[in-house]
VMD Tcl script that draws the C-alpha trace (Angstrom):
set ca {
  {-30.05 67.16 14.38}
  {-32.46 67.10 11.78}
  {-34.34 63.77 12.06}
  {-34.54 63.50 8.11}
  {-30.87 62.90 8.18}
  {-30.88 60.07 10.55}
  {-31.14 56.71 8.60}
  {-31.37 54.47 11.83}
  {-30.82 54.84 15.69}
  {-29.94 52.49 18.39}
  {-30.03 53.08 22.16}
  {-28.34 51.27 24.95}
  {-28.76 51.95 28.79}
  {-26.43 50.50 31.43}
  {-25.08 51.30 34.92}
  {-21.55 52.15 35.48}
  {-19.98 49.80 38.10}
  {-17.07 50.12 40.52}
  {-15.19 48.06 37.81}
  {-15.58 51.13 35.45}
  {-14.28 53.46 37.84}
  {-10.82 54.40 37.25}
  {-9.92 57.71 39.07}
  {-10.17 59.04 42.68}
  {-13.72 59.74 43.74}
  {-15.08 56.92 41.72}
  {-14.77 58.67 38.39}
  {-15.30 56.65 35.24}
  {-12.49 56.79 32.49}
  {-13.79 58.64 29.33}
  {-12.61 55.70 27.30}
  {-15.50 53.78 28.79}
  {-17.94 55.96 26.84}
  {-15.97 55.40 23.80}
  {-16.31 51.61 24.17}
  {-19.97 52.03 24.53}
  {-20.17 54.03 21.36}
  {-18.30 51.08 19.70}
  {-20.90 48.68 20.93}
  {-23.71 50.80 19.49}
  {-21.90 51.35 16.26}
  {-21.44 47.46 16.06}
  {-25.38 47.06 16.47}
  {-26.07 49.75 13.70}
  {-23.82 47.91 11.39}
  {-25.47 44.65 12.10}
  {-28.97 46.16 11.55}
  {-27.73 47.88 8.36}
  {-25.24 45.36 6.80}
  {-25.66 41.94 8.55}
  {-22.06 42.36 9.67}
  {-20.29 43.85 12.64}
  {-17.98 45.97 10.18}
  {-14.97 47.97 11.64}
  {-14.71 51.29 13.38}
  {-12.27 53.35 11.19}
  {-12.08 56.78 12.88}
  {-13.65 59.26 15.11}
  {-13.89 62.76 13.52}
  {-14.53 64.33 16.99}
  {-15.02 63.31 20.60}
  {-16.04 65.71 23.46}
  {-16.22 64.93 26.94}
  {-19.01 67.19 28.40}
  {-19.63 66.05 32.12}
  {-18.06 63.63 34.61}
  {-19.34 60.13 34.93}
  {-19.12 58.23 38.29}
  {-19.73 54.58 39.34}
  {-23.36 54.19 40.12}
  {-24.43 56.59 37.43}
  {-26.90 55.19 34.62}
  {-25.86 56.13 31.11}
  {-28.00 56.10 27.88}
  {-25.96 55.69 24.99}
  {-27.71 56.76 21.65}
  {-26.02 56.15 18.21}
  {-27.45 57.46 14.74}
  {-26.37 56.23 11.33}
  {-26.31 59.58 9.36}
  {-25.15 58.67 6.03}
  {-24.05 55.53 3.99}
  {-21.62 55.19 1.17}
  {-20.59 52.22 -0.54}
  {-18.58 50.79 2.44}
  {-18.45 53.72 4.79}
  {-21.17 54.69 7.52}
  {-21.17 58.12 9.00}
  {-22.47 57.99 12.66}
  {-23.07 60.35 15.66}
  {-23.02 59.30 19.26}
  {-24.35 60.74 22.46}
  {-24.10 59.56 26.08}
  {-26.42 60.97 28.58}
  {-26.50 60.47 32.35}
  {-30.08 59.52 33.24}
  {-29.79 58.37 36.86}
  {-27.24 59.61 39.28}
  {-26.29 58.87 42.81}
  {-27.42 61.72 45.24}
  {-24.34 61.77 47.33}
  {-26.53 61.61 50.54}
  {-25.32 59.60 53.52}
  {-27.26 56.65 52.24}
  {-24.83 55.56 49.70}
  {-27.52 53.61 47.88}
  {-29.77 56.71 47.26}
  {-30.13 57.80 43.58}
  {-32.59 59.85 41.63}
  {-33.73 59.91 38.03}
  {-32.76 62.97 36.39}
  {-35.62 65.15 35.01}
  {-33.30 66.46 32.36}
  {-30.59 64.14 31.29}
  {-27.02 65.26 31.39}
  {-25.08 65.12 28.26}
  {-21.78 63.60 29.24}
  {-20.02 62.86 25.93}
  {-20.59 63.23 22.22}
  {-18.67 62.03 19.20}
  {-19.04 61.47 15.35}
  {-17.06 58.93 13.34}
  {-16.86 56.55 10.42}
  {-17.38 52.78 10.29}
  {-16.59 50.50 7.35}
  {-18.28 47.35 6.32}
  {-16.40 45.85 3.34}
  {-18.59 45.09 0.50}
  {-17.78 41.23 0.82}
  {-19.08 41.14 4.18}
  {-22.35 43.12 3.51}
  {-25.27 40.70 3.60}
  {-28.08 43.37 3.19}
}
mol new
graphics top color blue
foreach p $ca { graphics top sphere $p radius 0.5 }
foreach p [lrange $ca 0 end-1] q [lrange $ca 1 end] { graphics top cylinder $p $q radius 0.2 }
display resetview
């Protein structure tokens, strides 16, 4: 993405827990990535408008790689354009630390090349009456 088209960026990094695992093999539900995108969108709106705003719709969502309990995920959100009340955003989730799968269940490694696990784009809205900036 052309950096000149990005108005603001927010990052969030956290570890997926067993609570996030939803399927066999400790696979994390893809909806968890969408919830994280929502959190990043909220922060972008607070920075931009002084209000949490509302997520209106996703234009696209693509799940690119599996996420497991124990993985560290970095979520990046970009505010790309701004209308009177609408804000167009793009989101990326990367696996940055992964469990190794070695017999020592607590062994993990920092990934030299983060793995894109999910990407999406969408529109959020902050009603004019709620905009404080």
